[in-house]
KOLDOGU-888046 format. One line per 8 residues: number of its first residue (from 1); their letters; for each residue x, y, z of N, C-alpha, C, O, CB. Coordinates in Angstrom, 3 decimals, padded with zeros to 6 digits. Glycine has a CB too. Layout:
REM KOLDOGU-888046
NUM = A = X:Y:Z:X:Y:Z:X:Y:Z:X:Y:Z:X:Y:Z ~ ... .
REM end
This chain:
REM KOLDOGU-888046
1 = XXXXXXXX = 000.810:-001.186:000.000:000.000:000.000:000.000:000.866:001.267:000.000:000.456:002.283:-000.562:-000.928:-000.011:001.196 ~ 002.027:001.228:000.605:002.907:002.388:000.637:003.344:002.761:-000.776:003.373:003.940:-001.129:004.132:002.112:001.522 ~ 003.684:001.757:-001.584:004.125:002.027:-002.954:003.022:002.746:-003.731:003.297:003.697:-004.463:004.521:000.712:-003.670 ~ 001.797:002.301:-003.577:000.645:002.894:-004.266:000.503:004.367:-003.872:000.316:005.236:-004.723:-000.660:002.113:-003.930 ~ 000.594:004.627:-002.572:000.456:005.994:-002.081:001.582:006.877:-002.603:001.334:007.995:-003.052:000.436:006.013:-000.551 ~ 002.802:006.391:-002.549:003.952:007.190:-002.971:003.888:007.512:-004.458:004.176:008.642:-004.854:005.252:006.460:-002.652 ~ 003.520:006.546:-005.283:003.406:006.803:-006.712:002.318:007.829:-006.986:002.505:008.718:-007.817:003.116:005.505:-007.470 ~ 001.189:007.723:-006.304:000.087:008.657:-006.490:000.514:010.060:-006.078:000.181:011.025:-006.765:-001.146:008.210:-005.685 .
9 = XXXXXXXX = 001.233:010.194:-004.987:001.697:011.493:-004.528:002.694:012.101:-005.513:002.749:013.321:-005.668:002.330:011.368:-003.145 ~ 003.466:011.270:-006.166:004.442:011.745:-007.143:003.746:012.507:-008.265:004.265:013.513:-008.749:005.249:010.567:-007.717 ~ 002.586:012.038:-008.673:001.891:012.669:-009.785:001.157:013.942:-009.387:000.990:014.831:-010.223:000.920:011.701:-010.385 ~ 000.713:014.061:-008.140:-000.104:015.203:-007.747:000.651:016.231:-006.924:000.109:017.296:-006.632:-001.288:014.730:-006.976 ~ 001.876:015.943:-006.546:002.608:016.865:-005.674:003.113:018.076:-006.453:003.238:018.043:-007.677:003.786:016.145:-005.005 ~ 003.398:019.140:-005.716:004.034:020.318:-006.290:005.399:019.892:-006.811:006.066:019.061:-006.195:004.159:021.481:-005.239 ~ 005.807:020.440:-007.911:007.116:020.059:-008.417:008.231:020.869:-007.766:009.216:020.298:-007.298:007.163:020.230:-009.922 ~ 008.088:022.200:-007.730:009.115:023.021:-007.115:008.745:023.362:-005.676:007.679:023.916:-005.410:009.332:024.297:-007.925 .
17 = XXXXXXXX = 009.640:023.024:-004.758:009.387:023.275:-003.330:010.223:024.469:-002.881:011.448:024.455:-003.003:009.719:022.010:-002.464 ~ 009.569:025.489:-002.368:010.272:026.695:-001.944:011.058:026.405:-000.671:010.499:025.974:000.337:009.281:027.863:-001.719 ~ 012.367:026.650:-000.738:013.233:026.443:000.423:013.821:027.764:000.925:014.318:027.836:002.049:014.361:025.466:000.075 ~ 013.766:028.804:000.097:014.238:030.132:000.502:013.340:031.156:-000.199:013.554:031.483:-001.366:015.775:030.351:000.135 ~ 012.342:031.653:000.520:011.340:032.530:-000.095:011.924:033.866:-000.566:011.352:034.503:-001.451:010.217:032.790:000.888 ~ 013.047:034.300:000.006:013.659:035.555:-000.427:014.290:035.436:-001.812:014.279:036.397:-002.581:014.708:035.996:000.580 ~ 014.832:034.284:-002.130:015.484:034.080:-003.429:014.519:033.540:-004.485:014.724:033.744:-005.682:016.659:033.126:-003.276 ~ 013.482:032.860:-004.043:012.556:032.200:-004.975:011.906:033.207:-005.925:011.456:034.273:-005.504:011.470:031.441:-004.198 .
25 = XXXXXXXX = 011.864:032.863:-007.173:011.181:033.603:-008.239:011.853:034.916:-008.643:011.336:035.602:-009.525:009.788:033.892:-007.815 ~ 012.976:035.296:-008.040:013.652:036.525:-008.453:014.151:036.402:-009.887:013.930:037.290:-010.710:014.824:036.846:-007.507 ~ 014.815:035.311:-010.171:015.332:035.046:-011.500:015.209:033.554:-011.772:015.622:032.733:-010.953:016.805:035.524:-011.640 ~ 014.647:033.208:-012.909:014.461:031.793:-013.255:015.219:031.478:-014.537:015.229:032.275:-015.475:012.952:031.451:-013.418 ~ 015.848:030.321:-014.570:016.543:029.832:-015.757:015.693:028.733:-016.375:015.242:027.820:-015.683:017.981:029.310:-015.410 ~ 015.479:028.827:-017.678:014.569:027.889:-018.346:015.186:027.337:-019.629:016.052:027.955:-020.249:013.232:028.576:-018.662 ~ 014.710:026.161:-019.998:015.004:025.584:-021.299:013.705:025.515:-022.078:012.686:025.062:-021.557:015.663:024.174:-021.169 ~ 013.738:025.966:-023.328:012.578:025.880:-024.204:012.596:024.500:-024.852:013.524:024.172:-025.593:012.581:027.025:-025.287 .
33 = XXXXXXXX = 011.583:023.697:-024.578:011.573:022.300:-025.008:011.340:022.127:-026.500:011.880:021.199:-027.102:010.523:021.550:-024.257 ~ 010.546:023.000:-027.107:010.268:022.909:-028.542:010.437:024.292:-029.151:009.575:025.153:-028.969:008.829:022.349:-028.813 ~ 011.537:024.524:-029.876:011.786:025.858:-030.415:010.778:026.295:-031.474:010.695:027.480:-031.798:013.157:025.909:-030.995 ~ 010.020:025.359:-032.011:009.010:025.696:-033.024:007.725:026.233:-032.397:006.930:026.898:-033.061:008.690:024.470:-033.875 ~ 007.533:025.940:-031.119:006.337:026.434:-030.411:006.681:027.727:-029.687:007.840:027.954:-029.340:005.796:025.368:-029.400 ~ 005.676:028.582:-029.455:005.960:029.831:-028.742:006.363:029.573:-027.294:006.059:028.525:-026.724:004.744:030.752:-028.784 ~ 007.053:030.550:-026.714:007.446:030.431:-025.312:006.196:030.530:-024.451:005.466:031.521:-024.496:008.485:031.529:-024.917 ~ 005.966:029.492:-023.674:004.834:029.439:-022.739:005.239:028.512:-021.603:006.213:027.768:-021.723:003.501:028.940:-023.447 .
41 = XXXXXXXX = 004.505:028.552:-020.513:004.834:027.711:-019.361:004.866:026.230:-019.742:005.678:025.470:-019.213:003.824:027.939:-018.231 ~ 003.992:025.821:-020.648:003.933:024.401:-021.046:005.138:023.983:-021.880:005.439:022.794:-021.992:002.655:024.127:-021.833 ~ 005.831:024.965:-022.469:006.955:024.673:-023.353:008.303:024.981:-022.688:009.333:025.026:-023.360:006.820:025.471:-024.644 ~ 008.289:025.190:-021.377:009.510:025.510:-020.654:009.771:024.523:-019.522:008.836:023.980:-018.933:009.437:026.921:-020.105 ~ 011.037:024.298:-019.225:011.467:023.553:-018.028:012.347:024.518:-017.269:013.421:024.885:-017.747:012.237:022.184:-018.382 ~ 011.900:024.944:-016.067:012.566:026.049:-015.359:013.000:025.684:-013.945:012.441:024.797:-013.299:011.646:027.244:-015.300 ~ 014.031:026.413:-013.489:014.556:026.303:-012.135:014.748:027.703:-011.583:014.811:028.672:-012.340:015.891:025.501:-012.106 ~ 014.842:027.811:-010.265:015.110:029.101:-009.625:015.864:028.870:-008.323:015.614:027.896:-007.613:013.788:029.881:-009.363 .
49 = XXXXXXXX = 016.795:029.781:-008.015:017.439:029.722:-006.702:016.340:029.894:-005.663:015.409:030.678:-005.850:018.568:030.827:-006.545 ~ 016.457:029.159:-004.577:015.465:029.236:-003.517:014.324:028.250:-003.690:013.432:028.166:-002.846:014.917:030.617:-003.443 ~ 014.354:027.498:-004.795:013.313:026.494:-005.052:013.997:025.177:-005.383:014.901:025.119:-006.217:012.356:026.939:-006.218 ~ 013.552:024.132:-004.721:014.110:022.794:-004.930:013.248:022.077:-005.957:012.046:021.909:-005.751:014.181:021.983:-003.589 ~ 013.846:021.659:-007.048:013.117:020.932:-008.081:012.731:021.823:-009.245:013.017:023.020:-009.257:011.882:020.300:-007.495 ~ 012.078:021.219:-010.221:011.619:021.911:-011.425:010.336:022.664:-011.094:009.483:022.165:-010.360:011.391:020.908:-012.604 ~ 010.209:023.871:-011.645:009.006:024.663:-011.401:007.823:024.105:-012.181:007.974:023.666:-013.321:009.243:026.129:-011.777 ~ 006.653:024.125:-011.565:005.453:023.755:-012.310:004.922:024.997:-013.008:005.354:026.109:-012.705:004.369:023.131:-011.373 .
57 = XXXXXXXX = 003.999:024.825:-013.930:003.537:025.916:-014.784:003.114:027.152:-013.997:003.508:028.264:-014.346:002.387:025.444:-015.630 ~ 002.323:026.981:-012.947:001.840:028.130:-012.184:002.993:028.855:-011.486:002.903:030.059:-011.243:000.797:027.682:-011.151 ~ 004.062:028.149:-011.164:005.213:028.775:-010.524:006.037:029.579:-011.532:006.599:030.616:-011.181:006.089:027.713:-009.854 ~ 006.114:029.115:-012.767:006.868:029.835:-013.796:006.301:031.236:-013.959:007.051:032.191:-014.164:006.833:029.075:-015.145 ~ 004.996:031.365:-013.871:004.340:032.670:-014.029:004.702:033.641:-012.912:004.471:034.842:-013.048:002.833:032.491:-014.076 ~ 005.263:033.150:-011.816:005.644:034.012:-010.701:007.075:034.551:-010.834:007.489:035.397:-010.041:005.504:033.249:-009.396 ~ 007.818:034.079:-011.811:009.204:034.507:-011.990:009.255:035.985:-012.391:008.521:036.429:-013.274:009.911:033.633:-013.057 ~ 010.134:036.731:-011.724:010.295:038.149:-012.051:011.085:038.345:-013.335:010.851:039.302:-014.073:010.983:038.877:-010.907 .
65 = XXXXXXXX = 012.018:037.442:-013.603:012.749:037.475:-014.876:013.030:036.038:-015.310:013.213:035.140:-014.487:014.086:038.295:-014.746 ~ 013.058:035.853:-016.625:013.315:034.530:-017.203:014.520:034.599:-018.133:014.613:035.487:-018.980:012.069:034.009:-017.968 ~ 015.435:033.661:-017.969:016.527:033.469:-018.913:016.194:032.177:-019.648:016.234:031.098:-019.057:017.955:033.409:-018.192 ~ 015.868:032.281:-020.933:015.419:031.117:-021.704:016.495:030.708:-022.698:016.997:031.529:-023.465:014.092:031.421:-022.443 ~ 016.842:029.422:-022.671:017.819:028.841:-023.596:017.149:027.678:-024.324:016.207:027.088:-023.795:019.118:028.363:-022.840 ~ 017.615:027.338:-025.526:017.078:026.147:-026.186:017.516:024.883:-025.446:018.639:024.803:-024.948:017.535:026.090:-027.661 ~ 016.641:023.922:-025.380:016.935:022.659:-024.694:017.821:021.773:-025.558:017.764:021.811:-026.788:015.633:021.919:-024.337 ~ 018.632:020.980:-024.888:019.438:019.991:-025.604:018.517:018.871:-026.095:017.418:018.681:-025.573:020.578:019.420:-024.689 .
73 = XXXXXXXX = 018.976:018.147:-027.089:018.187:017.026:-027.613:017.913:015.992:-026.518:016.842:015.387:-026.479:018.917:016.362:-028.800 ~ 018.894:015.797:-025.630:018.749:014.848:-024.527:017.615:015.265:-023.589:016.832:014.418:-023.158:020.067:014.734:-023.745 ~ 017.515:016.547:-023.269:016.440:017.033:-022.403:015.082:016.912:-023.080:014.095:016.554:-022.437:016.694:018.484:-022.005 ~ 015.029:017.206:-024.362:013.776:017.081:-025.119:013.300:015.629:-025.097:012.123:015.365:-024.853:013.964:017.570:-026.587 ~ 014.209:014.689:-025.351:013.857:013.264:-025.327:013.414:012.831:-023.936:012.428:012.108:-023.791:015.045:012.409:-025.788 ~ 014.131:013.265:-022.930:013.785:012.939:-021.547:012.389:013.447:-021.201:011.620:012.752:-020.537:014.820:013.534:-020.580 ~ 012.064:014.642:-021.642:010.745:015.214:-021.389:009.643:014.399:-022.063:008.590:014.166:-021.469:010.696:016.660:-021.875 ~ 009.882:013.968:-023.300:008.903:013.137:-024.018:008.658:011.825:-023.265:007.516:011.395:-023.107:009.393:012.843:-025.464 .
81 = XXXXXXXX = 009.735:011.201:-022.808:009.602:009.940:-022.082:008.851:010.136:-020.769:008.028:009.303:-020.391:010.981:009.335:-021.813 ~ 009.137:011.242:-020.070:008.456:011.512:-018.807:006.960:011.708:-019.033:006.151:011.259:-018.222:009.059:012.749:-018.124 ~ 006.585:012.367:-020.114:005.158:012.544:-020.430:004.488:011.194:-020.702:003.353:010.962:-020.287:004.986:013.478:-021.654 ~ 005.199:010.311:-021.399:004.655:008.982:-021.676:004.458:008.204:-020.380:003.414:007.582:-020.180:005.580:008.206:-022.627 ~ 005.451:008.236:-019.506:005.364:007.520:-018.228:004.221:008.082:-017.387:003.456:007.325:-016.789:006.703:007.618:-017.451 ~ 004.107:009.397:-017.341:003.037:010.035:-016.568:001.677:009.618:-017.100:000.761:009.358:-016.320:003.175:011.567:-016.606 ~ 001.533:009.551:-018.423:000.268:009.119:-019.022:-000.089:007.690:-018.632:-001.241:007.398:-018.310:000.341:009.235:-020.538 ~ 000.894:006.807:-018.660:000.665:005.408:-018.273:000.260:005.325:-016.800:-000.699:004.634:-016.455:001.937:004.555:-018.530 .
89 = XXXXXXXX = 000.988:006.025:-015.937:000.677:005.974:-014.504:-000.715:006.527:-014.210:-001.459:005.943:-013.421:001.723:006.756:-013.708 ~ -001.069:007.643:-014.835:-002.398:008.212:-014.611:-003.478:007.240:-015.050:-004.500:007.089:-014.380:-002.550:009.542:-015.356 ~ -003.252:006.592:-016.163:-004.213:005.616:-016.664:-004.354:004.433:-015.706:-005.465:003.988:-015.418:-003.793:005.124:-018.047 ~ -003.233:003.935:-015.222:-003.249:002.757:-014.346:-003.736:003.071:-012.936:-004.199:002.170:-012.237:-001.867:002.155:-014.273 ~ -003.643:004.325:-012.502:-004.126:004.686:-011.163:-005.642:004.565:-011.045:-006.183:004.595:-009.940:-003.700:006.104:-010.819 ~ -006.319:004.429:-012.165:-007.778:004.262:-012.135:-008.172:002.867:-011.643:-009.342:002.615:-011.355:-008.371:004.511:-013.531 ~ -007.202:001.973:-011.550:-007.469:000.601:-011.112:-007.863:000.582:-009.639:-007.479:001.464:-008.870:-006.235:-000.296:-011.347 ~ -008.623:-000.421:-009.260:-009.168:-000.504:-007.915:-008.222:-001.124:-006.893:-008.370:-000.892:-005.693:-010.425:-001.284:-007.945 .
97 = XXXXXXXX = -007.271:-001.895:-007.348:-006.371:-002.566:-006.400:-004.943:-002.492:-006.924:-004.700:-002.181:-008.090:-006.797:-004.051:-006.175 ~ -004.018:-002.784:-006.036:-002.603:-002.760:-006.420:-002.305:-003.861:-007.439:-001.450:-003.686:-008.308:-001.700:-002.924:-005.175 ~ -002.998:-004.981:-007.337:-002.788:-006.070:-008.301:-003.244:-005.637:-009.688:-002.562:-005.898:-010.679:-003.546:-007.348:-007.862 ~ -004.409:-004.966:-009.761:-004.895:-004.478:-011.051:-003.969:-003.403:-011.604:-003.748:-003.321:-012.812:-006.324:-003.929:-010.917 ~ -003.429:-002.582:-010.709:-002.474:-001.547:-011.107:-001.243:-002.203:-011.728:-000.791:-001.782:-012.792:-002.071:-000.665:-009.891 ~ -000.699:-003.225:-011.076:000.472:-003.935:-011.599:000.175:-004.552:-012.965:000.996:-004.472:-013.879:000.921:-005.028:-010.614 ~ -001.011:-005.172:-013.101:-001.404:-005.762:-014.385:-001.477:-004.692:-015.478:-001.040:-004.912:-016.608:-002.767:-006.480:-014.254 ~ -002.029:-003.541:-015.127:-002.137:-002.432:-016.072:-000.755:-001.984:-016.532:-000.530:-001.781:-017.725:-002.894:-001.253:-015.438 .
105 = XXXXXXX = 000.170:-001.830:-015.585:001.531:-001.418:-015.939:002.190:-002.414:-016.888:002.828:-002.029:-017.868:002.380:-001.263:-014.679 ~ 002.026:-003.692:-016.583:002.625:-004.730:-017.430:002.066:-004.644:-018.849:002.817:-004.715:-019.821:002.368:-006.137:-016.836 ~ 000.724:-004.489:-018.966:000.104:-004.370:-020.290:000.622:-003.150:-021.030:000.926:-003.235:-022.220:-001.417:-004.295:-020.166 ~ 000.728:-002.025:-020.354:001.181:-000.790:-020.996:002.644:-000.890:-021.431:003.008:-000.403:-022.502:000.998:000.397:-020.046 ~ 003.465:-001.504:-020.623:004.890:-001.644:-020.938:005.073:-002.546:-022.151:005.925:-002.283:-023.000:005.666:-002.210:-019.727 ~ 004.272:-003.614:-022.235:004.393:-004.547:-023.349:003.773:-003.993:-024.626:004.060:-004.489:-025.716:003.743:-005.870:-022.994 ~ 002.949:-003.000:-024.512:002.231:-002.412:-025.657:003.096:-001.582:-026.474:002.647:-001.018:-027.472:001.082:-001.608:-025.221 .
REM end
């Protein structure tokens, strides 16, 4: 049951955790994931001093200044894979039991 809870919390938790409110959001460094799309919170992966972890979309909007760079191919690929994994987990969390969840994961992985 602990594994089920921890995985579920991973998907719904805040991504960036404020550890120093004085430094948080003063200046944010971002990578633009798709240079063909316009700059928007959904197309950025950002960090800020005073915040632990990657900023979520609503946090990016709080940044006083943004330094945006193009993402490396490795980061773009990593982001695509993370979206796929998140989609599978969200789908499988609809299961009623941990056994059904495990079966769902196995089916999705083999698919």
